[in-house]
C-alpha positions in Angstrom: 91.4 102.8 101.0 94.6 102.5 101.0 96.7 102.1 97.6 100.5 101.6 96.9 102.0 103.7 93.9 105.7 103.7 92.9 107.2 106.5 92.5 110.4 107.4 90.7 113.3 108.9 92.6 112.9 112.4 91.5 109.3 112.5 92.6 110.3 110.9 96.3 112.6 113.9 96.5 110.2 116.2 95.6 107.5 114.9 98.0 109.9 114.6 100.8 111.0 118.1 100.7 107.5 119.4 100.2 106.2 117.5 103.1 109.1 118.8 105.0 108.5 122.6 103.8 105.1 122.1 105.2 105.7 120.2 108.3 103.0 117.6 107.1 103.5 114.1 106.0 103.8 112.3 102.6 100.3 111.3 102.7 98.9 114.4 103.7 100.7 116.3 100.4 99.3 113.4 98.4 96.0 113.6 99.0 96.1 117.3 98.6 97.7 117.6 95.4 95.8 114.6 93.9 92.3 116.5 95.2 94.0 119.3 93.6 94.8 118.0 90.1 91.6 115.7 89.9 89.5 118.6 90.6 91.3 120.8 88.1 91.1 118.2 85.6 87.0 117.6 86.4 86.6 121.3 85.9 88.0 121.5 82.7 86.2 118.7 81.2 82.9 119.7 82.8 79.8 119.6 80.5 77.7 123.2 80.6 74.3 123.3 79.7 75.2 125.1 76.1 78.0 121.9 75.4 75.5 119.1 76.3 73.6 120.4 73.1 76.2 122.3 71.7 76.4 119.9 68.5 72.4 120.5 67.7 73.4 124.4 67.0 74.1 125.7 64.3 76.0 129.7 64.3 72.2 130.6 64.1 71.4 128.6 67.1 68.8 126.3 65.8 68.8 124.8 62.6 69.3 121.5 63.6 66.9 121.3 66.9 64.2 118.6 66.3 61.1 119.6 64.9 59.2 118.7 68.4 61.2 121.8 70.3 59.8 124.6 69.9 61.8 128.0 67.8 60.3 130.5 69.7 
């Protein structure tokens, strides 16, 4: 997929220097950086099993569970 993004001068400079140091293209730096950033954000906001039901549990662990769910 092709995209167009406008970068400020400072970001352009950082991107150019990074690509030069890594001896790669600016596009490769952008793809790698974006993948790493998005993966980190998704991992930080990932719903783990407990978090999906945390609002149903109190400190004791069972107070708000519906009656149809076994408490044993």
